[in-house]
C-alpha positions in Angstrom: 30.2 46.1 0.6 31.1 44.3 -2.2 35.2 43.1 -1.9 36.6 44.4 -4.8 38.3 40.7 -4.7 35.6 38.5 -5.5 34.5 41.3 -7.6 37.6 40.5 -9.9 37.2 37.2 -9.7 34.1 36.9 -11.2 34.7 39.2 -13.9 37.7 37.1 -14.7 35.6 34.2 -15.2 32.8 35.0 -16.6 34.7 36.4 -19.1 37.2 33.4 -20.5 38.4 32.2 -17.8 38.9 28.5 -16.8 36.1 27.4 -15.2 32.4 28.1 -17.5 30.6 30.7 -14.9 27.5 31.6 -15.8 27.5 35.7 -15.5 24.4 38.0 -14.9 22.3 36.0 -12.3 25.1 32.8 -11.1 27.6 35.9 -10.6 25.6 38.2 -8.5 24.8 35.3 -6.1 27.9 34.6 -5.7 29.0 37.4 -4.6 26.0 38.0 -1.8 26.5 34.6 -0.5 28.2 33.7 2.6 32.0 32.5 2.1 31.2 29.1 2.9 28.4 29.3 0.3 30.5 30.2 -2.4 33.0 27.7 -1.7 30.0 25.3 -2.5 29.2 27.4 -5.9 33.1 27.6 -6.9 32.9 23.3 -6.4 30.0 22.9 -8.1 31.6 25.1 -11.0 34.6 22.9 -11.4 32.7 19.3 -11.2 30.7 21.2 -14.0 33.8 22.3 -16.1 35.8 19.0 -15.7 33.3 16.4 -16.1 34.4 15.2 -19.4 37.4 14.6 -18.3 36.8 13.0 -15.1 34.3 10.9 -16.6 36.8 9.2 -19.2 39.8 8.9 -16.1 37.6 7.0 -13.9 35.9 5.0 -16.7 32.3 6.6 -16.8 32.6 6.8 -20.5 31.2 4.1 -23.5 32.7 4.0 -27.3 29.7 4.0 -29.4 30.7 1.9 -32.4 27.5 1.5 -34.5 27.3 3.2 -37.9 24.7 5.7 -38.8 22.0 5.0 -40.9 23.2 4.7 -44.3 27.2 4.7 -43.4 28.6 1.7 -44.6 30.6 -0.4 -43.1 34.3 -1.0 -43.5 35.3 -4.4 -43.8 37.8 -6.2 -41.8 41.5 -4.8 -42.7 39.7 -1.4 -43.9 40.9 1.2 -42.3 38.4 3.9 -41.0 38.3 7.6 -42.4 39.3 9.9 -39.3 35.3 11.3 -39.3 34.3 7.6 -38.9 36.2 7.3 -35.7 33.7 5.9 -33.5 31.6 8.7 -31.1 32.4 8.5 -26.9 29.5 9.1 -25.0 29.5 10.5 -21.8 26.7 10.9 -19.4 25.4 14.4 -18.9 25.2 16.2 -15.9 22.9 19.2 -14.3 24.8 20.4 -10.8 23.1 22.3 -8.3 23.8 24.0 -5.0 22.1 22.8 -2.2 23.2 24.1 1.8 25.0 20.6 2.7 26.8 19.8 -1.1 26.3 19.5 -4.6 23.4 17.4 -6.1 24.8 16.3 -9.5 21.6 15.0 -11.6 23.1 12.1 -14.5 21.8 11.4 -17.5 22.0 7.5 -17.9 23.6 6.3 -21.5 24.1 3.3 -22.5 25.5 0.6 -20.1 26.8 3.6 -18.3 24.1 3.6 -15.3 23.3 2.8 -11.6 25.6 0.3 -10.6 28.6 1.6 -12.6 28.3 4.7 -10.9 28.0 3.4 -7.6 31.2 1.3 -7.9 32.5 5.0 -9.0 31.6 6.7 -6.3 35.1 6.4 -3.7 36.5 7.8 -7.3 34.5 11.1 -8.0 34.7 11.6 -3.6 38.6 12.3 -4.6 38.5 14.0 -7.5 36.3 16.2 -6.7 38.2 16.8 -3.1 34.5 15.9 -1.0 34.2 13.4 1.9 31.5 11.5 0.0 29.5 10.9 -2.9 26.0 8.9 -2.3 24.2 7.5 -5.5 20.6 7.2 -6.1 18.2 6.3 -8.7 16.4 9.4 -9.1 13.9 8.2 -11.9 14.2 6.1 -14.9 17.3 7.6 -17.1 18.5 9.5 -14.0 21.0 9.0 -11.2 21.6 11.2 -8.5 24.8 11.9 -6.5 25.4 14.0 -3.7 28.7 15.4 -3.2 28.7 15.6 0.3 30.5 18.5 1.8 28.3 17.8 5.2 25.7 15.3 5.4 22.0 16.4 6.2 21.2 13.2 7.7 23.3 13.5 10.8 21.6 16.0 11.7 19.3 15.5 14.5 15.3 16.9 14.4 13.3 16.9 17.2 9.9 16.1 16.9 7.2 18.1 19.1 3.6 17.4 18.8 1.2 19.7 17.6 -2.3 19.4 19.3 -4.0 21.5 16.7 -3.5 19.4 14.0 -5.1 16.6 12.1 -4.8 13.1 12.8 -3.8 11.5 9.0 -4.2 7.8 10.2 -3.9 6.4 6.3 -0.3 8.0 6.2 2.8 7.8 8.4 5.4 10.9 8.6 8.8 9.0 9.3 11.2 12.1 8.9 13.2 13.8 6.1 15.1 12.2 3.6 18.5 13.6 2.3 17.5 16.5 0.7 15.6 17.4 3.1 12.5 16.8 2.1 8.9 14.8 4.0 8.9 11.2 3.7 5.6 9.5 4.6 4.5 5.8 3.9 1.3 4.2 3.6 -0.1 3.1 7.1 -3.6 2.3 5.0 -4.3 -0.9 4.5 -0.7 -2.2 6.4 -1.7 -4.6 8.4 1.9 -5.4 9.4 5.3 -3.5 10.3 8.7 -4.9 11.5 11.3 -2.2 12.9 15.0 -3.4 13.5 18.4 -2.3 14.7 21.1 -2.3 17.4 20.3 -1.3 20.7 20.5 2.7 20.7 20.3 3.5 17.0 16.4 4.3 17.0 14.0 2.1 17.0 12.4 3.0 21.2 12.2 6.8 19.9 10.9 5.9 16.5 8.0 4.3 18.4 7.5 7.1 21.0 6.6 9.8 18.0 4.3 6.9 16.1 2.9 7.4 19.4 2.4 10.8 19.9 1.1 11.5 16.1 -1.5 9.0 16.9 -2.8 9.3 20.6 -4.9 12.8 19.8 -7.5 10.6 17.6 -10.0 8.8 19.6 -9.8 6.3 16.8 -7.0 5.1 17.5 -6.7 2.7 20.2 -2.9 1.3 21.7 -2.0 -2.4 22.3 1.6 -1.9 23.7 3.7 -5.4 24.9 7.5 -4.6 26.2 9.6 -7.7 25.9 12.1 -5.3 27.6 10.1 -6.1 30.8 11.7 -2.2 32.2 10.5 1.2 32.7 10.4 2.0 29.0 6.1 2.7 28.3 5.4 2.2 31.6 3.9 5.9 31.1 2.5 5.0 28.1 0.3 2.9 29.4 -2.4 5.4 30.2 -3.3 5.6 26.9 -3.1 1.8 25.6 -6.2 -0.1 25.8 -3.9 -3.2 26.8 -0.9 -3.6 27.7 2.0 -6.2 29.4 5.3 -6.5 30.1 7.3 -9.2 29.5 5.6 -11.9 31.3 4.5 -14.2 28.8 1.1 -15.3 30.0 -0.3 -11.9 30.7 0.8 -11.1 26.8 -0.5 -14.5 26.2 -3.9 -12.8 27.7 -3.7 -9.5 26.1 -2.8 -10.9 22.0 -5.9 -13.6 22.9 -8.0 -10.9 23.3 -6.8 -9.3 20.0 -7.2 -12.1 18.1 -11.0 -12.5 19.7 -11.0 -8.8 18.6 -10.4 -9.4 14.9 -12.4 -12.4 14.9 -15.5 -10.4 15.7 -14.9 -7.6 13.5 -14.4 -10.0 10.3 -17.8 -11.3 10.6 -19.8 -7.8 11.6 -17.9 -5.7 9.2 -20.5 -6.2 6.2 -23.2 -5.8 8.5 -21.9 -2.7 11.1 -19.8 -0.7 8.6 -21.7 -2.1 4.9 -17.9 -2.9 3.8 -15.9 -5.1 3.5 -12.7 -3.4 4.6 -12.8 -0.3 7.1 -10.3 1.7 4.9 -13.0 2.3 2.5 -14.3 4.6 5.4 -10.8 5.5 7.6 -11.2 4.3 11.2 -13.8 6.3 13.6 -14.2 6.3 17.5 -16.9 3.5 16.4 -14.4 1.1 15.3 -10.5 2.8 16.1 -7.5 1.8 14.7 -5.8 -0.8 16.8 -2.2 -0.2 16.5 0.1 -3.3 18.2 3.1 -2.9 19.7 5.9 -5.9 20.6 8.8 -4.6 21.2 11.2 -6.9 21.5 8.9 -9.0 19.8 11.7 -12.2 19.4 11.5 -12.4 23.7 7.4 -14.2 23.1 8.3 -16.5 19.2 11.3 -18.3 20.5 10.8 -22.0 22.2 12.5 -23.4 24.4 12.0 -26.9 23.2 12.4 -28.7 27.4 9.2 -26.5 29.0 6.6 -28.3 26.9 4.2 -26.0 29.1 5.9 -22.5 28.0 7.1 -23.8 24.6 2.3 -24.0 24.1 1.9 -20.7 25.1 4.6 -19.5 22.7 3.1 -21.6 19.8 -1.0 -20.0 20.6 1.0 -16.3 20.6 3.3 -17.1 17.7 0.0 -18.7 15.7 -2.7 -15.1 16.9 1.1 -12.8 15.9 0.4 -14.9 12.3 -3.1 -14.7 12.1 -3.5 -11.4 13.0 -0.6 -10.0 10.4 -2.2 -12.0 7.5 -5.5 -10.9 8.6 -5.9 -8.0 10.5 -5.7 -5.4 7.3 -9.7 -4.6 6.3 -10.8 -5.0 9.8 -8.5 -2.2 11.0 -5.5 -3.6 13.0 -2.8 -3.0 12.5 0.9 -4.9 13.8 4.4 -3.1 14.7 7.0 -5.8 15.8 10.2 -4.6 17.0 13.6 -6.1 17.7 17.2 -5.9 17.2 17.5 -8.2 14.6 15.1 -9.8 12.0 16.1 -12.9 11.3 14.3 -16.4 11.2 15.0 -17.3 14.5 14.0 -14.1 16.3 11.1 -13.9 14.4 9.2 -16.3 12.2 9.8 -15.5 8.7 6.3 -16.6 8.3 4.8 -14.2 9.9 8.0 -11.3 9.1 7.7 -12.0 5.6 4.0 -11.4 5.0 4.4 -7.6 7.0 4.3 -5.6 4.1 6.4 -2.4 5.5 9.9 -2.8 7.0 12.2 -0.2 8.9 16.0 -0.6 9.7 18.3 1.6 11.9 21.6 0.4 11.6 23.0 -3.2 11.7 25.9 -5.0 12.5 25.6 -7.9 9.2 24.1 -7.9 5.8 22.4 -11.0 7.3 20.6 -8.5 9.4 20.1 -6.2 6.6 18.7 -8.9 4.2 15.9 -10.3 7.0 14.6 -7.0 7.8 14.5 -5.4 4.1 14.7 -8.3 2.1 17.4 -9.1 -0.5 17.1 -6.2 -2.7 19.1 -4.0 -0.2 22.3 -5.5 -1.7 21.7 -3.8 -4.9 21.3 -0.6 -3.2 25.0 -0.1 -1.0 24.5 3.9 -0.4 21.4 3.3 1.8 22.6 -0.2 2.8 21.8 -0.3 7.6 24.9 -1.5 7.7 26.6 2.0 7.0 24.9 3.3 9.5 26.9 2.2 12.7 28.5 5.9 13.2 26.8 7.4 15.9 26.9 10.6 14.0 23.7 8.2 12.0 21.9 7.4 15.3 18.2 7.6 14.5 18.4 7.0 10.1 17.1 4.6 9.0 16.9 2.9 6.1 13.2 1.4 4.3 11.5 1.2 0.9 9.1 4.3 -0.3 6.2 3.5 -2.3 7.2 6.2 -5.5 10.9 5.9 -5.1 13.6 3.4 -6.4 15.5 1.0 -4.5 15.7 2.3 -0.5 15.1 5.9 0.8 17.8 6.5 4.1 15.7 8.7 6.2 15.9 11.4 9.2 13.7 10.0 11.8 13.2 12.6 14.8 13.5 12.5 18.2 11.1 12.4 20.6 11.8 12.6 24.2 10.3 10.4 26.7 8.6 13.2 28.7 7.3 14.4 25.4 5.8 11.1 25.4 4.5 11.0 28.7 2.7 14.1 29.1 1.1 13.3 25.8 -0.3 9.8 27.6 -1.5 11.5 30.0 -3.4 14.5 28.4 -4.6 11.6 26.1 -5.9 9.3 28.7 -9.9 9.9 28.7 -9.9 9.0 24.9 -9.3 5.3 26.2 -12.0 2.5 25.1 -12.8 -1.0 24.7 -12.8 -1.7 21.3 -13.9 -5.7 21.9 -17.0 -4.2 23.8 -17.9 -1.7 21.4 -18.0 -4.6 18.5 -19.6 -7.4 20.9 -22.5 -4.2 21.9 -22.2 -4.0 17.7 -23.0 -7.4 16.5 -24.8 -8.4 19.4 -27.5 -10.9 17.9 -26.3 -10.0 14.1 -23.8 -13.3 13.8 -22.8 -15.8 16.3 -18.7 -15.7 15.9 -16.8 -19.1 17.5 -13.8 -17.8 19.7 -11.0 -20.4 19.0 -9.0 -18.8 20.7 -9.4 -21.4 24.0 -8.4 -24.2 21.1 
């Protein structure tokens, strides 16, 4: 039953009230939604009706002094007619109601663009009486504002593996953006990924999710290296071709095998596959994608300057990882380096800066954010990792997404340890030795010098 008070309010507004409400469809929709939705709709009408005044008050306007074509330009000292007053340019807006608040698309005009709207975001939040206004470039000429009554990024999600779903090795589903849209980053042709963020803010769950996405495919083999040395990866080792904890000599032995695999694949890819890049065909069971995960990667790159034997091993590990990142792309080897702070003292810049993809969860400093995502992150304060330190943003990461300007905040799903462990046990039979495969495939075809002993 329709509340008479609501009907009277809608009719009054629609027939000449202070806030213009489109009658018919919008009015009827207002009557049929719940109280929370009505409050959001009313806020949207208010924003739309008061936009010109709000924009003028906070400086989101520009005076157009350009004379019309054919008009006389007054000389100095001459008076303008009232009809000759310069125009005031105010960006046009389109307001849309969402479950979490209001989406306002602003058409840029003159010098009013992304930077000006970002600088005015706190003033807009005060004027509109909302907790937060988030600003990002949507497309050329349009800046998207989110007047958040409830931040959708703070709503946790959970990943549950679907055994019947096909595994797409070329793309990497990472989560949902602030509009609830699925976000995917490229995996094909990517040889290096940097994953950074404070402890406890989602890195391990992010890696668990990626493991669960790929584990059901026989065209994927894993190399798991845990720099923490704890039990985090113990249950996943069943699905790994090679694995190690934080023992430096064991890590060196594991990476030496991966490095030899890369050399053999480089020498044999043309004769075995008939192409120079495995992604032209896609990984297969006979030529699997090898995903090398190095968690707490900084553990293996720090030289002591006092222990020569240890520093020699560290130097060789650094060299091999660098070559895997630089040369592994076309032969199907992908290295993921996870660390809390991706500065040059944690991951050498010659490795970090050659990684094609970067993901950062919460960071405490701008230095750490720039190290992970690059200097451009300073131009996108709404997606800055320093803003993700609140517990509500555990599991939210900032990253570059192809086809989108700037940086995108993504709510990544949580994958429970038990889920990943169960999937590792269920898919353990898919483990194979890609090094033995390539040695068999290239036997008698090429002689590749093993420089790992040098």
